[in-house]
TORVEX-266320 format. One record per residue (C-alpha): residue number from 0; residue in one letter; x, y, z. Coordinates in steps of 0.001 Angstrom, whole numbers, plus 500000, padded with zeros to 6 digits. Layout:
N
[pt NUM,"a",[X,Y,Z]],
...
***
This chain:
384
[pt 0,"m",[833756,873449,863679]],
[pt 1,"n",[837038,872038,864292]],
[pt 2,"k",[834546,868361,865341]],
[pt 3,"l",[833321,868702,861658]],
[pt 4,"l",[836831,868830,860274]],
[pt 5,"s",[838193,866379,861997]],
[pt 6,"l",[835273,864239,860325]],
[pt 7,"l",[836079,865588,857460]],
[pt 8,"a",[839148,864578,857525]],
[pt 9,"i",[838864,860992,855919]],
[pt 10,"v",[836738,860363,853139]],
[pt 11,"v",[837168,857107,851414]],
[pt 12,"v",[835297,856071,848018]],
[pt 13,"i",[835033,853149,846590]],
[pt 14,"v",[834171,852754,842804]],
[pt 15,"i",[833442,849234,840983]],
[pt 16,"a",[833254,848440,837399]],
[pt 17,"v",[831215,845672,835868]],
[pt 18,"f",[831461,844745,832060]],
[pt 19,"l",[831875,843152,829020]],
[pt 20,"f",[834252,843580,826373]],
[pt 21,"t",[835061,842079,823187]],
[pt 22,"e",[838933,841730,823561]],
[pt 23,"s",[841163,841097,826743]],
[pt 24,"k",[843953,843195,827244]],
[pt 25,"a",[843956,844210,830815]],
[pt 26,"p",[845975,843215,833676]],
[pt 27,"q",[846304,840359,834814]],
[pt 28,"p",[845849,840475,839186]],
[pt 29,"i",[847535,838941,841482]],
[pt 30,"e",[846970,835558,843232]],
[pt 31,"v",[846433,836285,846783]],
[pt 32,"d",[846625,833788,849938]],
[pt 33,"d",[844225,831245,849994]],
[pt 34,"i",[845652,828636,852114]],
[pt 35,"g",[843648,827360,854598]],
[pt 36,"a",[840274,827500,852605]],
[pt 37,"t",[838357,824646,852632]],
[pt 38,"p",[835019,823193,850137]],
[pt 39,"e",[833389,824383,853094]],
[pt 40,"s",[834116,827375,854055]],
[pt 41,"i",[833834,828467,850612]],
[pt 42,"q",[829953,827359,850573]],
[pt 43,"s",[829669,829475,853493]],
[pt 44,"v",[830674,832362,851838]],
[pt 45,"v",[829079,831542,848819]],
[pt 46,"d",[825764,831123,850526]],
[pt 47,"a",[826344,834543,852923]],
[pt 48,"n",[826212,836241,849253]],
[pt 49,"n",[823238,834567,847970]],
[pt 50,"q",[821136,834923,851170]],
[pt 51,"f",[822853,838871,850948]],
[pt 52,"t",[821556,839018,847396]],
[pt 53,"f",[817554,837991,848373]],
[pt 54,"d",[817412,840561,851639]],
[pt 55,"l",[818889,843193,849083]],
[pt 56,"y",[816572,842422,846581]],
[pt 57,"a",[813422,842312,848886]],
[pt 58,"e",[814422,845472,850142]],
[pt 59,"l",[814947,847135,846652]],
[pt 60,"s",[812373,845729,845078]],
[pt 61,"v",[809774,847694,847310]],
[pt 62,"a",[812031,850666,847055]],
[pt 63,"e",[812601,851047,843603]],
[pt 64,"a",[809615,851199,840636]],
[pt 65,"g",[810604,848711,837967]],
[pt 66,"n",[813666,846606,837230]],
[pt 67,"v",[815582,845733,840008]],
[pt 68,"f",[819472,845538,838823]],
[pt 69,"y",[822572,845212,841285]],
[pt 70,"s",[825679,843492,841449]],
[pt 71,"p",[825819,841651,845607]],
[pt 72,"y",[829163,840075,844753]],
[pt 73,"s",[830586,843347,844275]],
[pt 74,"i",[829097,844909,847213]],
[pt 75,"s",[829506,841953,849814]],
[pt 76,"t",[833067,842091,848492]],
[pt 77,"a",[833682,845588,849049]],
[pt 78,"l",[832241,845584,852268]],
[pt 79,"a",[834119,842769,853009]],
[pt 80,"m",[836809,845232,852833]],
[pt 81,"v",[835377,847824,854671]],
[pt 82,"y",[835088,845003,857995]],
[pt 83,"e",[838332,844444,857998]],
[pt 84,"g",[838504,848113,859714]],
[pt 85,"a",[835286,847577,861892]],
[pt 86,"r",[835613,847415,865664]],
[pt 87,"g",[833064,846627,868442]],
[pt 88,"q",[828802,846788,867636]],
[pt 89,"t",[829471,848302,863983]],
[pt 90,"a",[831884,845049,862753]],
[pt 91,"e",[829157,843132,864214]],
[pt 92,"e",[826723,845128,862590]],
[pt 93,"i",[828119,845021,859305]],
[pt 94,"r",[828819,841193,859656]],
[pt 95,"s",[825276,840242,860559]],
[pt 96,"v",[823362,842303,857117]],
[pt 97,"f",[826097,840425,855127]],
[pt 98,"h",[825710,836763,857009]],
[pt 99,"f",[829695,837059,857317]],
[pt 100,"p",[831346,834159,859104]],
[pt 101,"e",[832431,834947,862865]],
[pt 102,"d",[835730,833285,862333]],
[pt 103,"i",[837110,836142,860100]],
[pt 104,"a",[839998,833745,859492]],
[pt 105,"v",[837753,831217,857578]],
[pt 106,"q",[836300,834320,855464]],
[pt 107,"r",[839471,835762,854417]],
[pt 108,"s",[840724,832469,853063]],
[pt 109,"a",[837326,831883,851433]],
[pt 110,"i",[837257,834941,849752]],
[pt 111,"a",[840428,835226,848551]],
[pt 112,"a",[839618,831366,847004]],
[pt 113,"i",[836480,832827,845328]],
[pt 114,"y",[839241,835484,843790]],
[pt 115,"n",[841550,833512,842779]],
[pt 116,"k",[838824,831232,840994]],
[pt 117,"l",[837181,834183,839233]],
[pt 118,"n",[840916,835404,838305]],
[pt 119,"e",[841785,831704,836973]],
[pt 120,"k",[843499,832023,833199]],
[pt 121,"d",[842642,830086,829804]],
[pt 122,"t",[839222,829755,830718]],
[pt 123,"a",[836891,830084,827893]],
[pt 124,"y",[835222,833030,829431]],
[pt 125,"k",[837355,836418,831214]],
[pt 126,"l",[836061,836959,834302]],
[pt 127,"h",[838061,838710,836296]],
[pt 128,"t",[838435,841438,839736]],
[pt 129,"a",[841326,843854,840739]],
[pt 130,"n",[841074,845834,843871]],
[pt 131,"a",[843241,848992,844620]],
[pt 132,"l",[844032,851281,847583]],
[pt 133,"w",[845237,855057,847242]],
[pt 134,"v",[846304,856737,850412]],
[pt 135,"k",[847068,860796,850071]],
[pt 136,"d",[850259,861447,850535]],
[pt 137,"g",[851607,861684,854088]],
[pt 138,"y",[848940,859809,855788]],
[pt 139,"e",[849338,856640,857277]],
[pt 140,"l",[847052,853667,857640]],
[pt 141,"l",[847321,850623,860241]],
[pt 142,"d",[849672,847937,858474]],
[pt 143,"t",[847712,845130,859881]],
[pt 144,"f",[844860,846871,857878]],
[pt 145,"t",[846833,847362,854528]],
[pt 146,"d",[848410,844167,854613]],
[pt 147,"t",[845450,841916,854850]],
[pt 148,"l",[843767,844028,851576]],
[pt 149,"e",[846134,842706,850251]],
[pt 150,"q",[847345,839471,851216]],
[pt 151,"y",[843482,837996,851059]],
[pt 152,"y",[841576,840778,848382]],
[pt 153,"g",[844969,841604,845951]],
[pt 154,"g",[845088,845457,846596]],
[pt 155,"k",[847755,847220,847005]],
[pt 156,"a",[848045,851153,848596]],
[pt 157,"e",[849704,853770,846376]],
[pt 158,"n",[850117,857276,847755]],
[pt 159,"v",[848790,860248,845547]],
[pt 160,"n",[848346,863812,846242]],
[pt 161,"f",[844377,864621,846528]],
[pt 162,"a",[844816,868119,846671]],
[pt 163,"g",[846841,868892,844134]],
[pt 164,"i",[845909,871023,841302]],
[pt 165,"s",[846542,869064,838541]],
[pt 166,"g",[844524,866343,839145]],
[pt 167,"e",[847223,864267,840067]],
[pt 168,"a",[844672,861617,841699]],
[pt 169,"s",[842321,861618,839535]],
[pt 170,"r",[844452,861096,836445]],
[pt 171,"k",[845772,858077,837906]],
[pt 172,"i",[842906,856911,839178]],
[pt 173,"n",[840919,856974,835768]],
[pt 174,"d",[843646,855860,833918]],
[pt 175,"w",[843764,852492,836181]],
[pt 176,"v",[840104,852471,835669]],
[pt 177,"s",[840767,852382,832039]],
[pt 178,"d",[843449,850213,832008]],
[pt 179,"w",[841203,847138,834153]],
[pt 180,"t",[838314,847992,831560]],
[pt 181,"n",[840321,847828,828485]],
[pt 182,"g",[839575,851822,828016]],
[pt 183,"k",[836259,850854,828086]],
[pt 184,"i",[835569,853151,830617]],
[pt 185,"e",[837792,856303,830905]],
[pt 186,"n",[837738,859407,832561]],
[pt 187,"l",[835461,858480,835078]],
[pt 188,"f",[836321,860645,837796]],
[pt 189,"s",[836578,865042,836901]],
[pt 190,"k",[840085,866617,837642]],
[pt 191,"d",[838185,867779,841129]],
[pt 192,"a",[837259,865116,842220]],
[pt 193,"f",[839409,865150,845465]],
[pt 194,"n",[839834,867563,847627]],
[pt 195,"e",[842502,867962,851006]],
[pt 196,"f",[840259,866450,853005]],
[pt 197,"t",[839953,863390,850913]],
[pt 198,"r",[842579,860812,852589]],
[pt 199,"l",[841453,856902,851583]],
[pt 200,"v",[840057,856192,847687]],
[pt 201,"l",[839666,852051,847147]],
[pt 202,"t",[838524,850915,844014]],
[pt 203,"n",[837475,847568,842744]],
[pt 204,"a",[836970,846461,839328]],
[pt 205,"i",[835360,843315,837691]],
[pt 206,"y",[835353,842725,833858]],
[pt 207,"f",[833624,839485,832188]],
[pt 208,"k",[833524,838600,828509]],
[pt 209,"g",[831207,835372,827840]],
[pt 210,"t",[829235,833412,825458]],
[pt 211,"w",[826158,831405,826107]],
[pt 212,"v",[826968,827726,824657]],
[pt 213,"k",[823925,827304,823030]],
[pt 214,"q",[823452,831208,821191]],
[pt 215,"f",[820424,833150,820084]],
[pt 216,"d",[820191,833626,816911]],
[pt 217,"k",[819709,837127,815829]],
[pt 218,"k",[817006,835976,812528]],
[pt 219,"y",[814793,834675,814750]],
[pt 220,"t",[814632,837823,817197]],
[pt 221,"q",[810862,839444,816164]],
[pt 222,"d",[808693,842037,818270]],
[pt 223,"e",[806395,840151,820096]],
[pt 224,"d",[803932,841033,823496]],
[pt 225,"f",[805663,840722,826950]],
[pt 226,"r",[803519,840649,830257]],
[pt 227,"v",[804610,842824,832428]],
[pt 228,"s",[802452,842607,835006]],
[pt 229,"n",[798941,840894,835105]],
[pt 230,"t",[797571,844668,833793]],
[pt 231,"e",[800240,845805,831703]],
[pt 232,"t",[801938,844308,828170]],
[pt 233,"v",[804298,845787,826091]],
[pt 234,"r",[805805,845108,822544]],
[pt 235,"i",[809646,844231,822621]],
[pt 236,"p",[812237,842551,820972]],
[pt 237,"m",[812023,838477,821940]],
[pt 238,"m",[814587,836620,821168]],
[pt 239,"r",[814060,832508,820740]],
[pt 240,"q",[815408,829022,821200]],
[pt 241,"t",[813007,826581,819941]],
[pt 242,"d",[814506,823599,817742]],
[pt 243,"k",[815695,820584,818659]],
[pt 244,"e",[818955,821634,819977]],
[pt 245,"a",[817812,824029,822350]],
[pt 246,"i",[818947,821336,825606]],
[pt 247,"f",[819208,823341,828668]],
[pt 248,"g",[818733,822123,832714]],
[pt 249,"y",[815030,822976,833520]],
[pt 250,"a",[812810,822337,836655]],
[pt 251,"e",[809846,823002,836914]],
[pt 252,"t",[807547,823254,840858]],
[pt 253,"e",[804297,824910,841765]],
[pt 254,"e",[805934,827939,841972]],
[pt 255,"l",[807975,828637,838928]],
[pt 256,"q",[809837,827237,836176]],
[pt 257,"m",[813766,827504,836622]],
[pt 258,"l",[815914,827471,833346]],
[pt 259,"e",[819927,827281,833507]],
[pt 260,"m",[822220,828719,830660]],
[pt 261,"p",[825501,827719,830741]],
[pt 262,"y",[828066,829902,829548]],
[pt 263,"e",[830890,828839,827275]],
[pt 264,"g",[833883,826890,829818]],
[pt 265,"e",[830159,825597,831812]],
[pt 266,"n",[831483,826630,835011]],
[pt 267,"l",[829263,830022,835278]],
[pt 268,"s",[825550,829605,834324]],
[pt 269,"m",[822914,832381,834251]],
[pt 270,"l",[819519,830987,835956]],
[pt 271,"v",[816385,832688,834836]],
[pt 272,"l",[813722,832088,837556]],
[pt 273,"l",[810082,832561,836041]],
[pt 274,"p",[806958,832166,838422]],
[pt 275,"k",[803766,831074,837338]],
[pt 276,"g",[800812,832937,837331]],
[pt 277,"d",[800150,836428,836852]],
[pt 278,"s",[802387,837584,840056]],
[pt 279,"v",[806436,838063,840828]],
[pt 280,"a",[805401,838738,844196]],
[pt 281,"s",[804402,835510,844848]],
[pt 282,"l",[807750,834222,844044]],
[pt 283,"e",[809720,837233,845966]],
[pt 284,"g",[808367,836389,848966]],
[pt 285,"l",[809840,832739,848295]],
[pt 286,"l",[813657,833538,847704]],
[pt 287,"d",[816053,832247,849832]],
[pt 288,"v",[819118,829881,849890]],
[pt 289,"d",[817817,827013,851437]],
[pt 290,"r",[815370,827103,848352]],
[pt 291,"l",[817525,827991,845907]],
[pt 292,"h",[819834,824752,846060]],
[pt 293,"n",[815909,823010,846112]],
[pt 294,"w",[815487,824323,842969]],
[pt 295,"k",[818632,823607,841430]],
[pt 296,"d",[818976,820421,842761]],
[pt 297,"q",[815751,819642,840415]],
[pt 298,"l",[817143,820497,837670]],
[pt 299,"a",[817420,818404,834407]],
[pt 300,"e",[818502,818735,830960]],
[pt 301,"q",[816165,818629,828429]],
[pt 302,"q",[814693,820029,825569]],
[pt 303,"v",[812928,823431,826309]],
[pt 304,"k",[811313,826063,824254]],
[pt 305,"v",[812762,829656,825570]],
[pt 306,"f",[811888,832943,824710]],
[pt 307,"m",[813386,835833,826074]],
[pt 308,"p",[813559,839654,825958]],
[pt 309,"k",[816415,841562,824770]],
[pt 310,"f",[816446,844193,827151]],
[pt 311,"t",[818631,847065,828760]],
[pt 312,"f",[818765,847644,832458]],
[pt 313,"t",[819748,850856,834079]],
[pt 314,"s",[820257,851423,838084]],
[pt 315,"k",[820890,854101,840444]],
[pt 316,"y",[820991,853332,844106]],
[pt 317,"a",[821228,855477,847419]],
[pt 318,"l",[822000,852025,849233]],
[pt 319,"a",[823214,854066,852544]],
[pt 320,"d",[819205,853841,853669]],
[pt 321,"v",[818937,850401,852334]],
[pt 322,"l",[821572,849032,854307]],
[pt 323,"r",[820449,851155,857400]],
[pt 324,"r",[816952,849197,857475]],
[pt 325,"m",[818664,845959,857128]],
[pt 326,"g",[820516,846471,860162]],
[pt 327,"m",[823783,848048,860346]],
[pt 328,"p",[822867,852012,861003]],
[pt 329,"l",[826061,852556,863615]],
[pt 330,"a",[828322,852138,860078]],
[pt 331,"f",[826943,855593,859170]],
[pt 332,"t",[826559,857398,862630]],
[pt 333,"p",[829339,860218,862996]],
[pt 334,"p",[831551,858633,866408]],
[pt 335,"e",[831902,860630,868996]],
[pt 336,"e",[835749,859290,870450]],
[pt 337,"l",[834813,860823,873621]],
[pt 338,"l",[831720,859002,874722]],
[pt 339,"e",[832725,855972,872286]],
[pt 340,"s",[829342,855827,870345]],
[pt 341,"g",[828919,856449,866820]],
[pt 342,"a",[830915,854064,864184]],
[pt 343,"d",[834336,852391,864817]],
[pt 344,"f",[836092,852210,862095]],
[pt 345,"s",[839327,851975,864187]],
[pt 346,"g",[841363,849373,862470]],
[pt 347,"i",[841725,851240,859306]],
[pt 348,"s",[843811,853889,860809]],
[pt 349,"g",[843921,853657,864730]],
[pt 350,"k",[841493,856504,864768]],
[pt 351,"r",[838174,856605,865829]],
[pt 352,"d",[836669,859422,863498]],
[pt 353,"l",[835533,857749,860292]],
[pt 354,"f",[831394,856664,859463]],
[pt 355,"i",[830203,856378,856107]],
[pt 356,"a",[828115,859124,854833]],
[pt 357,"k",[826782,857662,851542]],
[pt 358,"i",[826531,854566,848988]],
[pt 359,"v",[825892,854998,845567]],
[pt 360,"h",[825356,852583,843361]],
[pt 361,"h",[824913,852541,839375]],
[pt 362,"g",[824430,850067,836697]],
[pt 363,"h",[823432,849865,833452]],
[pt 364,"l",[823437,846125,831669]],
[pt 365,"v",[822900,844827,828039]],
[pt 366,"q",[821239,841554,827200]],
[pt 367,"e",[821972,840791,823352]],
[pt 368,"e",[821884,837706,821153]],
[pt 369,"g",[824923,835193,822486]],
[pt 370,"k",[826410,837896,824877]],
[pt 371,"q",[825530,839042,828705]],
[pt 372,"q",[827063,842301,828619]],
[pt 373,"p",[826610,844022,831708]],
[pt 374,"e",[828525,847632,830498]],
[pt 375,"l",[829131,849277,833994]],
[pt 376,"i",[828351,848824,837342]],
[pt 377,"k",[830119,851553,839990]],
[pt 378,"r",[829439,851934,843413]],
[pt 379,"i",[830399,854914,845782]],
[pt 380,"w",[831322,854700,849297]],
[pt 381,"a",[832125,857964,850619]],
[pt 382,"y",[833357,857475,854439]],
[pt 383,"h",[833975,861150,856749]],
***
């Protein structure tokens, strides 16, 4: 019983929200230390995230029926913060699954540079990310861990009372989430969401406001047949752009058609991959970083007739088992400090009594004329 209580003494929850809103009144993120970042190191981190994207998609497309919707950037960034406190084989397994660079200094500066780029002001779109660290009153984390999260991830630590019956911790974290979502996400945690065993909560919020350069006109949206598979067709509202102004980056290969739809500001775009024939699976098996670069290199501006369904995605994933299968089982294995086995997150508090209990990912996205509206994605990582 004493051993069980020891392992339950630390609980870490990471919540990530991705959404779009029409006004930007959220706080401004701080600038982080990206000294040392190079175009090559940034590209290596981008490629790592893209490869993880395809790796995770391969798992989820098999395990989950229907649409697959998730935020690989958010997952990678959150696990990069956790990776800062991982040691030994636990760290190596996380690095391998997420394809992180072997030199963590290279990774930190590159992640920081991406963070700063996303948080640039005075852009035609709004895309920001923020991190915070909530620590139980009286509980000490290693300075090296908290300093690193603040310096490279912008995550500042604040002490809270998780055990209080007033729900102080829930209120403070809910207020932070509400501020960073412009009031669109409120009361995320109930009053009793945390207890005396909670030691640490990490929060991450991302928001996006963007409009396509060439928007869909609502008056042309109409119900049409949409082929879900070679055996199933459904009737849904279909957006369309077919006039001479519909000029997009377009490429066609033996396997697919690729369309690039830029957002205003031209720094961000959405890539649409449409497999030829009836089989989505035939394209899924080809997805990797090298092929993505090759397909993108073939994009050329031309007039394209675009038909796109107006849709809503809602998803919920328990990712612990998925990440175990992908090659990081130690992170989810209760540690035995005396035997030096199980998870090793001793870089967080100096103690080897921490392991990941569960990862839950929940997402909701609405696609409409002119805008892409991710209303909410949240992930919860619980550590014991």
